[in-house]
C-alpha atoms as a printed R data frame, in Angstrom:
    type eleno elety resid chain resno       x       y       z
1   ATOM     1    CA   MET     A     1  78.613 103.210  92.767
2   ATOM     2    CA   ILE     A     2  79.421 102.776  96.437
3   ATOM     3    CA   GLU     A     3  82.847 104.129  97.326
4   ATOM     4    CA   SER     A     4  84.939 101.953  99.613
5   ATOM     5    CA   ARG     A     5  86.525 103.939 102.397
6   ATOM     6    CA   THR     A     6  89.637 102.903 104.263
7   ATOM     7    CA   ALA     A     7  87.838 102.862 107.628
8   ATOM     8    CA   ASP     A     8  85.136 100.521 106.275
9   ATOM     9    CA   LEU     A     9  87.736  98.237 104.723
10  ATOM    10    CA   CYS     A    10  89.638  98.080 108.023
11  ATOM    11    CA   ASP     A    11  86.432  97.334 109.956
12  ATOM    12    CA   GLU     A    12  85.407  94.550 107.597
13  ATOM    13    CA   HIS     A    13  88.751  93.031 106.581
14  ATOM    14    CA   ASP     A    14  91.379  93.979 109.147
15  ATOM    15    CA   ASP     A    15  93.231  90.655 108.797
16  ATOM    16    CA   ASP     A    16  93.572  90.964 105.012
17  ATOM    17    CA   LEU     A    17  95.050  94.435 104.690
18  ATOM    18    CA   GLU     A    18  97.848  96.638 105.929
19  ATOM    19    CA   SER     A    19  97.330 100.233 106.956
20  ATOM    20    CA   CYS     A    20 100.108 102.771 106.661
21  ATOM    21    CA   ASP     A    21 100.700 104.440 110.026
22  ATOM    22    CA   LEU     A    22 102.249 107.634 108.635
23  ATOM    23    CA   GLN     A    23 100.187 110.795 108.958
24  ATOM    24    CA   PHE     A    24 100.341 111.909 105.347
25  ATOM    25    CA   ARG     A    25  99.122 115.311 104.234
26  ATOM    26    CA   GLN     A    26  96.702 115.514 101.311
27  ATOM    27    CA   PHE     A    27  97.979 117.722  98.479
28  ATOM    28    CA   GLY     A    28  96.133 116.700  95.317
29  ATOM    29    CA   GLY     A    29  92.719 117.833  94.179
30  ATOM    30    CA   ARG     A    30  91.264 114.366  94.756
31  ATOM    31    CA   SER     A    31  91.198 113.019  98.322
32  ATOM    32    CA   HIS     A    32  89.874 109.518  97.529
33  ATOM    33    CA   PHE     A    33  91.802 107.380  95.066
34  ATOM    34    CA   ARG     A    34  92.699 103.758  94.521
35  ATOM    35    CA   GLY     A    35  94.428 101.476  92.069
36  ATOM    36    CA   PRO     A    36  97.124  98.883  91.589
37  ATOM    37    CA   ALA     A    37 100.486  99.990  92.967
38  ATOM    38    CA   SER     A    38 103.571 100.803  90.962
39  ATOM    39    CA   THR     A    39 106.603 101.578  93.090
40  ATOM    40    CA   VAL     A    40 109.766 103.662  92.984
41  ATOM    41    CA   LEU     A    41 112.552 103.638  95.574
42  ATOM    42    CA   CYS     A    42 114.740 106.753  95.346
43  ATOM    43    CA   HIS     A    43 116.407 109.438  97.435
44  ATOM    44    CA   GLU     A    44 116.102 113.129  96.516
45  ATOM    45    CA   ASP     A    45 116.075 112.262  92.782
46  ATOM    46    CA   ASN     A    46 112.935 112.261  90.656
47  ATOM    47    CA   ALA     A    47 114.192 111.305  87.178
48  ATOM    48    CA   LEU     A    48 112.938 107.741  87.586
49  ATOM    49    CA   ILE     A    49 109.610 109.046  88.937
50  ATOM    50    CA   ARG     A    50 109.199 111.211  85.824
51  ATOM    51    CA   ALA     A    51 110.014 108.259  83.568
52  ATOM    52    CA   VAL     A    52 107.427 106.042  85.265
53  ATOM    53    CA   LEU     A    53 104.723 108.739  85.211
54  ATOM    54    CA   ALA     A    54 105.380 109.335  81.493
55  ATOM    55    CA   GLU     A    55 104.020 105.824  80.875
56  ATOM    56    CA   PRO     A    56 100.272 105.103  80.665
57  ATOM    57    CA   GLY     A    57  99.000 104.952  84.239
58  ATOM    58    CA   ASP     A    58  95.808 102.988  83.566
59  ATOM    59    CA   GLY     A    59  94.427 104.047  86.970
60  ATOM    60    CA   ARG     A    60  97.494 102.935  88.935
61  ATOM    61    CA   VAL     A    61  98.843 104.557  92.090
62  ATOM    62    CA   LEU     A    62 102.550 105.404  92.153
63  ATOM    63    CA   VAL     A    63 104.011 104.723  95.599
64  ATOM    64    CA   VAL     A    64 107.352 106.492  96.073
65  ATOM    65    CA   ASP     A    65 109.677 105.644  98.943
66  ATOM    66    CA   GLY     A    66 111.913 108.674  99.259
67  ATOM    67    CA   GLY     A    67 113.130 107.624 102.691
68  ATOM    68    CA   GLY     A    68 110.939 110.252 104.343
69  ATOM    69    CA   SER     A    69 113.351 113.020 103.317
70  ATOM    70    CA   LEU     A    70 111.947 116.537 103.519
71  ATOM    71    CA   HIS     A    71 115.165 118.113 102.239
72  ATOM    72    CA   ARG     A    72 114.166 118.081  98.544
73  ATOM    73    CA   ALA     A    73 110.796 117.679  96.837
74  ATOM    74    CA   LEU     A    74 110.186 114.633  94.651
75  ATOM    75    CA   ILE     A    75 106.882 115.824  93.134
76  ATOM    76    CA   GLY     A    76 105.819 119.274  91.961
77  ATOM    77    CA   ASP     A    77 103.014 120.653  89.826
78  ATOM    78    CA   MET     A    78 104.653 119.728  86.498
79  ATOM    79    CA   VAL     A    79 105.234 116.096  87.519
80  ATOM    80    CA   ALA     A    80 101.675 115.904  88.889
81  ATOM    81    CA   GLY     A    81 100.362 117.259  85.581
82  ATOM    82    CA   LEU     A    82 102.316 114.559  83.745
83  ATOM    83    CA   ALA     A    83 100.699 111.901  85.943
84  ATOM    84    CA   LEU     A    84  97.224 113.326  85.349
85  ATOM    85    CA   ARG     A    85  97.686 113.458  81.557
86  ATOM    86    CA   ASN     A    86  98.838 109.841  81.517
87  ATOM    87    CA   GLY     A    87  95.929 108.430  83.514
88  ATOM    88    CA   TRP     A    88  97.420 107.810  86.963
89  ATOM    89    CA   SER     A    89  94.932 107.672  89.841
90  ATOM    90    CA   GLY     A    90  97.275 109.008  92.502
91  ATOM    91    CA   ILE     A    91 100.742 109.370  93.980
92  ATOM    92    CA   ILE     A    92 101.830 108.568  97.539
93  ATOM    93    CA   VAL     A    93 105.210 110.021  98.527
94  ATOM    94    CA   HIS     A    94 107.220 108.990 101.577
95  ATOM    95    CA   GLY     A    95 109.020 112.303 101.273
96  ATOM    96    CA   ALA     A    96 108.341 115.876 100.175
97  ATOM    97    CA   VAL     A    97 106.414 117.660  97.439
98  ATOM    98    CA   ARG     A    98 106.456 121.295  96.351
99  ATOM    99    CA   ASP     A    99 104.155 123.698  94.489
100 ATOM   100    CA   ALA     A   100 101.470 122.850  97.056
101 ATOM   101    CA   ALA     A   101  99.006 125.490  95.811
102 ATOM   102    CA   GLY     A   102  99.199 124.115  92.273
103 ATOM   103    CA   LEU     A   103  98.864 120.527  93.453
104 ATOM   104    CA   ARG     A   104  95.561 121.364  95.195
105 ATOM   105    CA   THR     A   105  94.027 122.297  91.828
106 ATOM   106    CA   THR     A   106  95.237 119.156  90.028
107 ATOM   107    CA   ASP     A   107  92.548 116.457  89.730
108 ATOM   108    CA   ILE     A   108  94.702 113.625  91.021
109 ATOM   109    CA   GLY     A   109  95.288 112.167  94.464
110 ATOM   110    CA   ILE     A   110  98.614 113.174  96.004
111 ATOM   111    CA   LYS     A   111  99.712 112.368  99.537
112 ATOM   112    CA   ALA     A   112 103.112 113.154 101.020
113 ATOM   113    CA   VAL     A   113 104.808 113.592 104.366
114 ATOM   114    CA   GLY     A   114 105.392 117.310 103.832
115 ATOM   115    CA   THR     A   115 106.786 120.027 101.597
116 ATOM   116    CA   SER     A   116 110.125 121.466 100.575
117 ATOM   117    CA   PRO     A   117 110.690 124.381  98.192
118 ATOM   118    CA   ARG     A   118 113.924 122.773  96.966
119 ATOM   119    CA   ARG     A   119 113.929 120.760  93.762
120 ATOM   120    CA   CYS     A   120 115.631 117.414  93.689
121 ATOM   121    CA   THR     A   121 118.372 116.068  91.486
122 ATOM   122    CA   GLY     A   122 117.650 114.249  88.253
123 ATOM   123    CA   THR     A   123 120.357 111.645  87.780
124 ATOM   124    CA   GLY     A   124 117.986 108.682  87.538
125 ATOM   125    CA   ALA     A   125 119.208 106.930  90.661
126 ATOM   126    CA   GLY     A   126 116.729 104.528  92.190
127 ATOM   127    CA   ARG     A   127 114.799 101.330  91.520
128 ATOM   128    CA   ARG     A   128 111.309 100.670  90.257
129 ATOM   129    CA   ASP     A   129 108.757  97.910  90.721
130 ATOM   130    CA   VAL     A   130 110.292  96.650  93.960
131 ATOM   131    CA   PRO     A   131 108.477  96.196  97.277
132 ATOM   132    CA   VAL     A   132 108.755  99.311  99.456
133 ATOM   133    CA   THR     A   133 107.917  99.468 103.151
134 ATOM   134    CA   PHE     A   134 107.147 102.499 105.295
135 ATOM   135    CA   GLY     A   135 104.695 103.293 108.056
136 ATOM   136    CA   GLY     A   136 104.248  99.610 108.841
137 ATOM   137    CA   ALA     A   137 102.870  98.748 105.385
138 ATOM   138    CA   THR     A   138 104.541  96.998 102.464
139 ATOM   139    CA   PHE     A   139 103.548  98.146  98.992
140 ATOM   140    CA   THR     A   140 104.254  95.532  96.336
141 ATOM   141    CA   PRO     A   141 103.813  96.205  92.625
142 ATOM   142    CA   GLY     A   142 100.266  95.303  91.609
143 ATOM   143    CA   ALA     A   143  98.831  95.367  95.161
144 ATOM   144    CA   ASP     A   144  95.593  97.330  95.459
145 ATOM   145    CA   VAL     A   145  96.049 100.643  97.294
146 ATOM   146    CA   VAL     A   146  93.133 102.665  98.667
147 ATOM   147    CA   SER     A   147  93.625 106.206  99.988
148 ATOM   148    CA   ASP     A   148  91.199 108.712 101.478
149 ATOM   149    CA   ASP     A   149  91.036 111.312 104.236
150 ATOM   150    CA   ASP     A   150  91.391 108.608 106.912
151 ATOM   151    CA   GLY     A   151  94.575 107.036 105.585
152 ATOM   152    CA   VAL     A   152  96.166 104.573 103.196
153 ATOM   153    CA   VAL     A   153  95.620 100.816 103.088
154 ATOM   154    CA   VAL     A   154  97.084  97.997 101.026
155 ATOM   155    CA   VAL     A   155  94.242  95.576 100.384
156 ATOM   156    CA   GLY     A   156  94.519  91.808  99.957
157 ATOM   157    CA   ALA     A   157  92.530  89.887  97.346
158 ATOM   158    CA   ALA     A   158  90.206  88.277  99.919
159 ATOM   159    CA   ALA     A   159  89.134  91.684 101.217
160 ATOM   160    CA   LEU     A   160  88.425  92.912  97.705
161 ATOM   161    CA   SER     A   161  86.172  89.984  96.812
162 ATOM   162    CA   GLY     A   162  84.479  90.005 100.244
163 ATOM   163    CA   HIS     A   163  83.761  93.731 100.054
164 ATOM   164    CA   ALA     A   164  82.308  93.394  96.558
165 ATOM   165    CA   ARG     A   165  79.926  90.671  97.795
166 ATOM   166    CA   ALA     A   166  78.914  92.629 100.917
167 ATOM   167    CA   SER     A   167  78.344  95.973  99.206
168 ATOM   168    CA   GLY     A   168  77.048  94.722  95.886
169 ATOM   169    CA   SER     A   169  79.780  96.546  94.000
170 ATOM   170    CA   ALA     A   170  83.469  96.467  93.433
171 ATOM   171    CA   LEU     A   171  85.796  99.157  94.690
172 ATOM   172    CA   PRO     A   172  85.577 102.293  92.550
173 ATOM   173    CA   GLU     A   173  88.200 102.753  89.871
174 ATOM   174    CA   ASN     A   174  89.167 106.207  91.140
C-alpha cells in the first residue's frame, strides 16, 4: 500500500488541507500515523486525556490542546501504553510529554512541543470533542489527521478522494 506523506498531500491538495505550523518533536515509536481526530482541550491536567484513551481508539488520533504549556507533562509512558492497548493510531500534544525514552519504544505515534519531568494534575478539568486550533490549523472531531516527519496536516474530504484516485489507493490506516 502506498503511504501518503504530508508533503505529497500539500503538493497535490494545498487548497483542501491545513498544515500545522508548529515544529513538533517526534516522541513515539511510529513516525507516520493518521486517523480521524478526537480532541481534548485542557491545561496541565490529564484526567480527561486518560478517560478518552481508555476508550477504543479504532485507529483515531487524539489531538490535545494543552495551550502549549511546557510546565507539566500531559502524556507519559503509562498513558501512551494505554493508548496503544486501546487501538489509537497516535497522539498530538500542544504541550509537554515526559518519559521520553520510554515513549520512543512504544509503537504509537506521539508528537509534542517538548518535555517536562513534572506530572500534571488529575482533576478532570477540560473539554472533549470540541474544535481546537493551534499552529494555524483547526482540528475538528472526525477530521482526518496525517502526521509524519515533515509535519501534521488536517485533510479535507476532497483531498482524500482525489489522492485515492491519483495513487490508486486510499491513505493507509496507520
